[in-house]
C-alpha positions as CSV (number, residue, x, y, z in Angstrom):
1,X,-20.9,-10.0,-60.8
2,X,-20.5,-11.4,-57.4
3,X,-19.9,-15.2,-57.1
4,X,-18.2,-16.7,-54.1
5,X,-16.6,-13.5,-52.9
6,X,-16.6,-12.4,-49.4
7,X,-19.7,-10.3,-48.6
8,X,-17.5,-7.2,-48.0
9,X,-17.3,-6.9,-51.8
10,X,-21.0,-6.0,-51.8
11,X,-20.2,-3.0,-49.7
12,X,-17.4,-2.0,-52.2
13,X,-19.6,-2.4,-55.3
14,X,-22.7,-0.7,-53.9
15,X,-20.5,2.2,-52.7
16,X,-18.9,2.4,-56.1
17,X,-22.3,2.5,-57.7
18,X,-23.3,5.4,-55.5
19,X,-20.2,7.3,-56.2
20,X,-20.4,6.8,-60.0
21,X,-24.0,7.8,-59.9
22,X,-23.1,11.0,-58.1
23,X,-20.5,11.7,-60.8
24,X,-23.1,11.1,-63.5
25,X,-21.0,8.3,-64.9
26,X,-23.5,5.6,-64.1
27,X,-27.3,5.4,-64.6
28,X,-27.9,2.1,-62.9
29,X,-25.9,-0.4,-60.9
30,X,-26.2,-4.1,-61.8
31,X,-25.4,-6.9,-59.4
32,X,-25.6,-10.5,-60.5
33,X,-25.2,-13.1,-57.7
34,X,-26.5,-16.5,-56.7
35,X,-29.7,-17.2,-54.8
36,X,-29.0,-18.7,-51.4
37,X,-31.0,-21.8,-52.4
38,X,-28.1,-22.9,-54.5
39,X,-26.2,-23.9,-51.3
40,X,-28.3,-27.1,-51.2
41,X,-27.3,-27.9,-54.8
42,X,-23.6,-27.3,-54.0
43,X,-23.9,-29.5,-51.0
44,X,-25.4,-32.3,-53.1
45,X,-22.7,-31.9,-55.7
46,X,-20.0,-32.1,-53.1
47,X,-19.0,-28.5,-53.5
48,X,-20.7,-27.1,-50.4
49,X,-17.5,-26.3,-48.5
50,X,-16.3,-24.1,-51.3
51,X,-19.5,-22.0,-51.3
52,X,-20.3,-21.3,-47.8
53,X,-22.5,-18.9,-45.8
54,X,-19.8,-16.3,-45.6
55,X,-19.6,-15.9,-49.4
56,X,-21.8,-13.7,-51.5
57,X,-25.3,-14.7,-52.1
58,X,-28.8,-13.1,-52.2
59,X,-29.5,-13.2,-48.5
60,X,-26.3,-11.2,-47.8
61,X,-27.1,-8.7,-50.6
62,X,-30.6,-7.7,-49.7
63,X,-30.0,-6.3,-46.2
64,X,-27.2,-4.1,-47.6
65,X,-29.5,-2.8,-50.3
66,X,-32.4,-2.3,-47.9
67,X,-30.0,-0.5,-45.5
68,X,-29.2,2.1,-48.2
69,X,-25.7,1.0,-49.1
70,X,-26.2,2.1,-52.8
71,X,-27.0,5.6,-51.6
72,X,-30.0,6.1,-53.9
73,X,-28.4,4.6,-57.0
74,X,-31.0,2.7,-59.0
75,X,-30.1,-1.0,-59.0
76,X,-30.9,-4.0,-61.1
77,X,-30.5,-7.1,-59.0
78,X,-30.3,-10.5,-60.6
79,X,-30.3,-13.7,-58.5
80,X,-29.4,-17.0,-60.2
81,X,-31.3,-19.9,-58.6
82,X,-32.3,-23.5,-58.9
83,X,-34.4,-22.8,-62.0
84,X,-31.1,-22.0,-63.8
85,X,-29.7,-25.4,-63.1
86,X,-30.1,-28.2,-65.6
87,X,-28.7,-31.6,-64.4
88,X,-26.4,-33.3,-66.8
89,X,-25.3,-30.2,-68.8
């Protein structure tokens, strides 16, 4: 799960998925992260500076996946977005 890490952690985790797949220790890699759209919510809640553009989010993940960083390892990508947010809870 990647939440508010630096985007370099995507490189590490996708590479680890590739290696573990090659060793037959992993069938599928799973990445859970936030959708980029949540930045607007964080800004509204006064937390925007804590969750900036340099941290992990969907728009940082997809180019790495599309570029082959997982080396052919099947991936399940989950992006948590605004539909997951319920105000007042």
